N, C-alpha and C positions, 0 to 999 in steps of 0.2 A: 503492501500500499503506500508506504512512505519510501521506498527504494533503499540503496544500502546507505549506511551512515557513514560516514567518515569516523577515524578513531576520536577525533575532538567533540565531533557532534554527539557523538554515544556518550563521552564524558560528561557533556552537559544536559543529555538526556536522563543518566543517571544522578545527577544533583537536582533534578527537577521531580525526579522520583521519591527522592530524598524527604523532599520538603511535605510532602505526603507521609511519608511512612516514619522518618525520623528527624522532626524538627529541628532537635536542639543540635544533631549533628550536621545537618545541612546548613544551619545557620554559619556554623563554625567554618566548614567547606567554603560556602559563599564567600567569606573573607580571605582566603588564599589565592595567591597568583598562581594559576594552574597554567603549566604551558608544557610543550614537549621538551624532552632533552636533546637539543641537538647538538649540544658543546661536548657531550660524553661526559657531563659534571657525574653522573650516576654510575658507579663501579658497573662490571661488566655481570657480576653474580646477580645485581637490582635491577628491578623493573619500575618500582615507582619509590621517591623519595620527597622528603619535606625538609626543610633547612630553617634555622630560626628567623630569617627573614618573613617568614611565610610564603616561599615560592614552594609549588610540590611540582616536582618532576617528572615526568613519564617516559617509556619508551614504547614506540608503537607496537614493538612486537610484542611486551609483553602485556599491554590491554587489549589486545587482538585476541590474543587466546584465552581472556576470563568469561566468564558466563556473565548476565547484566547482575546477578547476585551479588558474584564473586566482586566484581567492579564497585558495587555501592560499597562493600564491606572492606576491601583495599582502600577506598578514600576516606571512609570512617577510620579506619586503622591508623593511616597516616597523621591525620589530623589529632588522633589522638596523642602522637607522640609530641606535640604543641602542647595541648592541653594539660599532660601529665609530665610536662617538663622534661621531658627525657634528653633532649638536646643539650639541656645545660646542666643536666646530674651525670653524666655518662664519666666525668672525670676525666684524667692523663689518659 
């Protein structure tokens, strides 16, 4: 009906779905600067990551392998790193 969505469009769609399903996490996700990792900032073993500046970077090949449910979970998981201060508590 809608044709094939790009990876970026699919991420946007999951953000919209989360607004109905998980409004708390969706609100936080909407505050992130979400963009494709075109500069290789994510390590080779990673697929999506967030930094202390609120940037969420993703790899196309990783996101394209996820189901919609998995993608929604990973988005919430990544924002959880900021909510629970994982990035500033990791130590040396």
